N, C-alpha and C positions, 0 to 999 in steps of 0.2 A: 638243903644244899644240893645243887645239881652235880652230876658226875664231872662236868667241865670245871665247875668251881672247886670240886674236891681235888682234881688233878693239879689245878693251879695252886691251891693251898699247899699241896705236897711240895711243889716246886719252890715255894716260898719259905719252907722250913730251913733255917740256917744249918749248914753242915750235912744235910740229907742229900746224898748224891744219887745219880740215876740208877746205879746198881742196887742200892738199898731200896729205893722206891720200887724197883721191879720186884724185889722179894716181897715187899708189902702187898703190892697189887696182885701177886700170885695167890694170896690168901683170901681174896674177897671177890665178889661179883660186882659190887658197886663200891668205887673208891671212897665214897662218903662214909662207909661203914668204919673205916679206920679211925675216924675221929671220935668214935664212941667206944673204942677199945679201952680196957683198963691197962694200967701200967705193966702188969705182969705179962699180959698177952703181947704187948708191944715188945717187951724185952725178950720174948721167945724168938723173935725174928733176928737172924744173924745180921750184924752190922748196925742195929739200932742203938743199943747202949742206953744208959740212964739219961744222959743229957738230951739226946735226940728224942727219946720217949717223952721226956718232960715237955719238949717243944711241941711235939705232936699233940699233947694233951692241953696245951696252953689255951685257955678260954678266949684269949685275945686274937686267936687266929682269924676269926671272921672280920675283925676290925682291920687286921693287916691286909686281908684279901681286898676289902673295900678300898683301902688307901692305895693299894697297888693299882687297882683298876682306875681310880680317879687320877693318879699321877700319869698313867699311860694315856688316858683319854685327853688330858690337857696337853700332852706332848705329841698327839697324833700317832701314838704307837699302838698297834694292834697286838692282841694276845691270842695265839693259836694254841689249842691243845690237840692231842692225838685224835680227839673226837671230831675235830673240824675238817671239813672237806678240803680246805686249803692247806692243811698240814702237808709238808713235802714228803711224799711216799718214799723218796730215795733214802730218807733217814731210817726207814724201818729195817734196813739191813743191819743196823747196829744193835748189838745186844743191850746197849745202854742208851738207846735213843731218848732224847729229852721228852718228858711228858708235856712240856709247854715251851713255846717259842714266843719271843717278842719280835715284832717286825714293823719296819717302815718301808713304804713302797709296795710293790706287788710282785708276786711270783706268777709267771705265765707258763703254759705247757711247754713252750719252746725252750724254757730255761733248763729242761731236763737234758738238753744237748749241751753239756757244760764241761769245761776243762779247768781244773785248778792250776793256777800259776803261782808258784811259791819261790821264795829265795830270802836272802839276808836283809836286815835292816840297813846295813851299810854296804851296798853292792859296789863292785868295781865298775868302772865305766863300761867295760865289756858286757857285764851282766845287765846293767841298765839298758844298754842298747839292744841286747837280745830280748829282754822282757818287753820292751816297747814294740819291737818288730813283730814278735810272735803273738803278743796279745792283740795288737792291731789287726794282724792277719786273721786270727781266730774270730774276732768280732765282725770283720768284713764278710766272712762266709756264713755268719749267722750263729756261731757258737757263743754261749754265755761264758764269760770269764769269772771264775770264782777265786776269791782270795780273802785275806784276813784284815784288811784296812790298816795294817801296820805301816810304819815308816819303811822306806826302801822299795823293794821289789813289789810288795803288795800295792803300794800307792801307784807305782808306775803301771802295773797291770790294770788297775781300775780306771785310771785316767786314760790309758791307751784305748781301752774298750769304749769308753764314753766318747772320746774324740773321733773314733771310727764309726760312731752312731750305732754302737752295738749295745748288748745287754751285759750287766755285771752284777754279781752278788757278793756282798761283803759280810763276813761273819765276825762278830765282835768277841773280844775276850773280857768284856765288862758289860754292865747294864747301860741302857741308853742315857740315863741321867749322869753317868760318869764315863762318857765315851772316851776311848783312849786309842791313839794319842789325840789330845785336844785340837791340835792344828789340823786334824783331818775331819773335823766337824763339817766344814763346807763341802768336802768331798762326799761325805755321807749324805748330805742334803741333796747334792747333785744326783747321786745314785738313786735315792728314793723318789726324786722328782721326775719320774718317767723313764729312768734308765735301768731299772732293776729293783733290787731289794737289799735292805740291810737287816740282818738277823742276829739274834742273841738268844742263848738259852739261860741267861742270867737276869734276875729281877732288875727292875728299873734303876734302883740306886746301888747296885752291886759294883764295888770298885774293881780295878784291874789287878787282881792278885796273880802272882806267877803261876800258880796251879791252874788258873783258868785257861791258859793258852794251849796246853796239850788237849784239853777238852774241846776248845774251839777247833783245833786242827782236825779232829776226827769228823766234825761236821763238814769242814771244807772238803775232806776226802770223800765223804759219803755223797755229797751233793753233785759230784763230778764223775764223768765217765773215765777220766784219767787225771793223774797229777803230773804236771810239767815242772820239774825242778830246774830253775835257771842257774843257780849257784848255791853251794852249801859247803861250809867248813866242816871240820870233824865233829862239832857239837851243835850244829845248826838245828833250829826248830823245823826247818824244811825237811830234815831227815825223819822227824816224827810223823809229819804228814805223809811222806813217802811210805814209811813202814805201815801206817794205818791203811793206806790205799792198798798195799799188797795184801794185808790181812783180810780185807773185805772183797778181794778179787778184782780190784781195779788195776788198770794199766799204770805203770810208772815210766815216764819219759824224762830224759835228762839231757840238757845241753852240756856238752863236754867243755872243760876248761883247761888252761895250761897246767901241765903236770908238776911244775915247780912253784905253783901258787897255792899256799895253804888255804886260801879262801875257796878253792875248788876241790880240796881233798875229799870231802864228804860226797859231793856229787859224782866225782870220778869213781869213787869206791862203789857207789850205787850201780854204775855201769858194769864194773867188775863182778858185782853180785847178781847181775842178770837183768837190770833195768835196760830199757831201750835207748840207745843213743839217737838223738835227733839234732839235725843241724839246719832245718828249714821247716816252713809251714807244710810243705809237701810231705815231709817225713812224718809229721804229726798226723796229717790226714790219712796217710797210709796205715797207721797203727790203730785208728779209731774209725771203725766202719761207718757209723752214722755221719761222721764229718765228711766222709767221701761222698755221701749222698747230698749233703748240704752244698758241697763244692761242685756238684754236678758231675761227679766221677761216674764212669760207666764201666761195667765189667766185661764189655765186649758184645758180641752178637747175641741176641735173644735166642735161646734154644727152644726146642719143641716140647719140653717136659712141663707144660702147663704155664710157663711164664707169659706167653703171648695172650693168654686168656684175659688178662686184665691190663688195660693200657697203662695204668699207673706203675706196673711192674716192668715197663720196657727199659728202664735205665738202671736196673739193679746192679750192684757190684757183684763180684764173684761170690763173696761170702754171704751176701744178702740172698743171692739166687739159691745158694746151697741150702740155707735155712728155710727159705720160702717154699722150696720144693718138698721139704719134710713135714710141713704142716698142712692139714686139710680140715674137714668139718668135724673131726674128732679131737677133743682137747689133748694137747701133748705138753707135758711138763718140760721145764728147762733140763731136768736130769735126763729125760728121754732123749731130748735133742742132743745133749752132750754125748750121750752114749752112742747114738746113731751116727752123728756127724764127726766124732773124734775131735771136736773143737774145744778149747778151754771154756769153762763156765762163764767167765767174764765176757768172752767173745760172743757166745750165744746170747747172753742177756743184752749186750749192747746192740746186737743185730736185731733182736726182737723189738727193742725200743725203736730202732729205725723203721722197722716194718709197721709198728703201731702208728708212728707219727705220719707215715705215708698212707695210712688207712688200708694196709695190706694184711694186717693181722689184728686180732682182737683178743683181749684177755678175758677168759671166762673161768668160772669155778672149775678147778681141775687142770687148768693149763691154757694154752694158746690155740686158737683156730684161725684158719684163713678167712679173711674178710673179702667176700666176693662183690 
């Protein structure tokens, strides 16, 4: 069994979540070793329990693995594990990143410049209008729009991005064989057919259980530089995505709503709690430095502190210029740059991403260096 097959087999064990998988993987060098462990050793790992241990020891695991690969091949669904070069590195910020992903379509390097657009399944006309307007604007400047393919705002965001000839990523709360909601199957096909990618961390035949959707939301947050909340009631799933974004150091942006509308109570509370109010595409661009680069924003005149050495650096924004000046031919970590610049970690990480995409910085072992 190859390491990739072992990771996929772990992902296929019913009831074995990503946190428990991490605990198991921490005990071995090769994940295939786990399937040779005796029951008592498996039970020594916190969270495994008798039922999960029995499933790990099930001799039919190889058959399940082969059947999964066959079903995915027939449906043109690719399976990525953490060992694959195409596995999205943005997910590695998660303590419980999935060991395997199922995908239709393609992920491209430019998809790292992404914004999650989230909101309710039954939006008001106002929310529908703002989601369409802002998602279209993001797509037009080259940002990838990420959402969950749900009814309502998710659907509006994906469709607006495609109609603006942009890129979009949909993250499912089910397997591809049980895509939910069913009426969005044509939309998923459009996304995968040259307009982005559809992703899931659930096996091909996994149904859309309620507990799947918070897990999906953490992937939506991690794949994006920021989460844009269009509208959220007091118990909206969009609030889960916003909270997860904050936990991993991503920006949270919120479109304000009428104060007497319960449908906006959660989103307005996010603003009170410190999220950034946005009322236009320009506001979104101002808050996410790499998007300012995409939109052709300039931070003013080029100064004499090394910026003019590289023609590609001539249109850096103020924050990009600040970080660019702090890196040279010696690797500097994000922590170093945060300490010296006094910028938030999320701002430094986003700015380094922008510099990487413009080929002004390179990531090396130990940190980032200037690319001359």
